[in-house]
C-alpha positions as CSV (number, residue, x, y, z in Angstrom):
1,M,0.0,0.0,0.0
2,A,1.3,3.4,-1.0
3,V,0.6,6.6,0.9
4,V,-0.1,9.9,-0.9
5,R,-0.5,13.0,1.3
6,S,-2.4,16.1,0.2
7,Q,0.7,18.3,0.5
8,E,2.4,16.2,-2.2
9,I,-0.2,17.1,-4.8
10,I,0.9,19.8,-7.2
11,D,-1.7,19.4,-10.0
12,S,-5.0,17.7,-10.4
13,W,-8.1,17.1,-12.7
14,S,-11.5,15.5,-12.1
15,V,-14.9,14.8,-13.6
16,L,-18.1,13.2,-12.4
17,I,-19.8,11.1,-15.0
18,E,-23.4,10.6,-14.3
19,N,-25.0,7.2,-14.4
20,A,-21.7,5.5,-14.9
21,K,-21.6,3.4,-11.6
22,G,-19.6,0.2,-12.1
23,K,-17.6,1.5,-15.0
24,A,-14.2,2.2,-13.3
25,E,-12.5,-0.7,-14.9
26,S,-13.3,0.6,-18.4
27,I,-11.6,3.9,-17.4
28,F,-8.5,2.1,-16.1
29,K,-8.2,-0.3,-19.0
30,G,-9.0,2.4,-21.6
31,T,-6.4,4.8,-20.2
32,E,-3.7,2.0,-20.0
33,G,-4.5,1.0,-23.6
34,F,-4.3,4.6,-24.9
35,I,-1.0,5.3,-23.1
36,T,0.4,2.1,-24.5
37,K,-0.7,3.1,-28.0
38,S,0.8,6.6,-27.6
39,K,4.3,5.0,-27.4
40,A,5.3,7.7,-25.0
41,P,9.0,7.0,-24.2
42,N,10.0,5.9,-20.7
43,V,6.5,6.0,-19.4
44,S,5.4,3.1,-17.2
45,M,2.1,2.2,-15.4
46,K,1.2,0.1,-12.5
47,R,-2.1,-0.4,-10.6
48,K,-1.8,0.2,-6.8
49,K,-3.9,0.5,-3.7
50,I,-3.4,4.1,-2.3
51,S,-4.2,5.5,1.1
52,P,-4.1,9.1,2.3
53,G,-2.2,8.1,5.4
54,I,-0.6,5.2,7.2
55,F,-3.2,5.0,10.0
56,R,-6.1,5.3,7.6
57,G,-4.5,2.7,5.4
58,L,-4.2,0.3,8.3
59,A,-7.9,0.9,9.1
60,G,-8.8,-0.2,5.6
61,A,-9.1,3.2,3.7
62,K,-7.6,2.3,0.4
63,R,-8.6,3.0,-3.2
64,D,-7.4,1.7,-6.6
65,F,-5.2,4.0,-8.7
66,L,-3.2,3.7,-11.9
67,V,0.2,5.1,-11.1
68,V,2.0,6.6,-14.2
69,V,5.6,7.6,-14.0
70,E,8.3,8.8,-16.4
71,N,11.5,6.7,-16.0
72,G,13.8,8.3,-18.6
73,N,14.7,11.6,-16.8
74,R,16.1,11.0,-13.3
75,R,15.1,14.5,-12.2
76,L,11.4,13.6,-12.9
77,K,11.6,10.5,-10.6
78,P,9.9,12.4,-7.7
79,F,6.9,13.3,-9.9
80,Q,4.2,10.6,-10.0
81,M,0.7,10.7,-11.5
82,F,-2.2,8.9,-9.8
83,I,-5.3,8.2,-11.9
84,G,-8.4,7.1,-10.1
85,A,-11.9,6.0,-10.9
86,R,-14.5,5.1,-8.3
87,D,-18.2,4.9,-7.9
88,Y,-19.9,7.8,-6.2
89,G,-23.6,7.1,-5.8
90,N,-24.9,6.4,-9.4
91,S,-22.0,8.3,-10.9
92,L,-18.3,7.6,-11.6
93,D,-15.7,10.0,-10.0
94,V,-12.7,10.1,-12.3
95,S,-9.6,12.0,-11.4
96,W,-5.8,12.3,-11.5
97,Y,-3.3,13.8,-9.2
98,L,0.3,14.8,-10.0
99,T,2.5,14.5,-7.0
100,F,6.0,15.5,-6.0
101,R,7.3,12.9,-3.7
102,P,10.9,13.5,-2.6
103,S,13.1,10.5,-2.0
104,S,14.1,9.5,1.5
105,W,17.5,11.1,1.3
106,Q,15.9,14.4,0.2
107,K,13.6,14.3,3.2
108,L,16.5,13.5,5.5
109,L,18.5,16.4,4.0
110,V,15.7,18.8,4.7
111,F,15.4,17.5,8.3
112,W,19.2,18.0,8.8
113,L,19.0,21.5,7.4
114,R,16.5,22.4,10.1
115,I,19.0,21.4,12.9
116,P,21.4,24.3,13.3
117,I,24.5,22.2,14.1
118,L,24.0,19.8,11.3
119,N,22.8,22.2,8.6
120,W,26.4,23.4,7.7
121,L,27.4,19.7,7.1
122,A,24.5,19.1,4.7
123,L,24.4,22.4,2.9
124,P,26.9,21.5,0.1
125,F,24.7,18.5,-0.9
126,A,21.6,20.7,-0.9
127,L,22.9,23.2,-3.5
128,G,22.5,21.0,-6.6
129,G,20.0,18.9,-8.4
130,G,16.7,20.7,-7.8
131,M,17.1,20.9,-4.0
132,R,17.4,24.7,-3.7
133,S,13.7,25.3,-4.4
134,F,12.7,22.1,-2.7
135,L,14.2,23.5,0.5
136,K,12.7,27.0,-0.1
137,E,9.3,26.1,-1.5
138,G,8.8,22.5,-0.5
139,K,8.4,21.5,-4.1
140,A,11.2,20.9,-6.6
141,G,9.1,21.6,-9.6
142,L,10.0,25.3,-9.5
143,D,13.7,24.4,-10.1
144,L,13.3,22.3,-13.3
145,D,15.3,23.4,-16.3
146,L,13.7,23.9,-19.7
147,F,14.2,20.3,-20.8
148,D,13.0,18.8,-17.5
149,E,9.8,20.9,-17.6
150,Q,9.3,20.0,-21.3
151,D,9.6,16.3,-20.4
152,L,7.3,16.6,-17.4
153,R,4.6,18.5,-19.4
154,A,4.8,15.9,-22.3
155,Y,4.4,12.9,-20.0
156,V,1.6,14.4,-17.9
157,T,-0.2,15.8,-21.0
158,T,0.0,12.4,-22.7
159,A,-1.5,10.6,-19.7
160,H,-4.1,13.3,-19.3
161,H,-5.2,13.1,-23.0
162,C,-5.3,9.3,-22.8
163,L,-7.5,9.5,-19.7
164,L,-9.7,12.0,-21.5
165,K,-10.1,9.6,-24.5
166,A,-11.2,6.9,-22.1
167,V,-13.7,9.3,-20.5
168,D,-15.0,10.4,-23.9
169,E,-15.4,6.8,-25.0
170,L,-17.4,5.9,-21.9
171,M,-19.5,9.0,-22.1
172,E,-20.4,8.3,-25.7
173,K,-21.4,4.8,-24.8
174,L,-23.7,6.3,-22.2
175,H,-25.1,8.7,-24.8
176,Q,-23.6,11.7,-22.9
177,D,-21.9,14.7,-24.4
178,P,-18.1,14.7,-23.5
179,S,-17.6,18.2,-25.0
180,K,-19.2,19.7,-21.9
181,I,-16.5,18.5,-19.4
182,E,-13.7,20.8,-18.1
183,R,-10.5,19.6,-19.7
184,K,-7.9,21.8,-18.0
185,S,-6.1,20.8,-14.8
186,R,-5.9,22.9,-11.7
187,G,-2.4,23.4,-10.4
188,F,1.3,23.7,-11.3
189,L,1.1,22.7,-15.0
190,G,-2.4,23.8,-16.0
191,I,-2.6,20.9,-18.6
192,S,-5.5,21.1,-21.1
């Protein structure tokens, strides 16, 4: 079980599809299929159970997500996309969340830098590789270079468009108009 905390979310998108209860699997399979067909380089997918916290997870609060990651650019490793689909009454709640999840060593470095005696030892390691803005802002996305941001936008936009195709396909099967849904994400990238 993976844990995703709300403070890790830097971008998101969602839609509620009326009268689509029980259709989550078609969203998951459709999105996976469209991502595979897109031949997006270095993008991998895995289904996982996700919880918002350790204790809630232990209490049984878990939901299925399709986790999409870009493996070709090491600076994008902390960025993960979680695509979800779940029944909500008679509707289907479909969403994605782009997270920035720093590695354990990055978290340890931030902890060290908060301790006055240890911060001068860790500071040289903190000055490179996207850590400057992570330490200042809590999110490394602000320190991506042009190519990194281009790679991040391409991978997230591809996954977003593939999810939209799966949503459009389901809505058309339900005789609903997919052109009426909001297609732009809300957050760091503002994907549309």
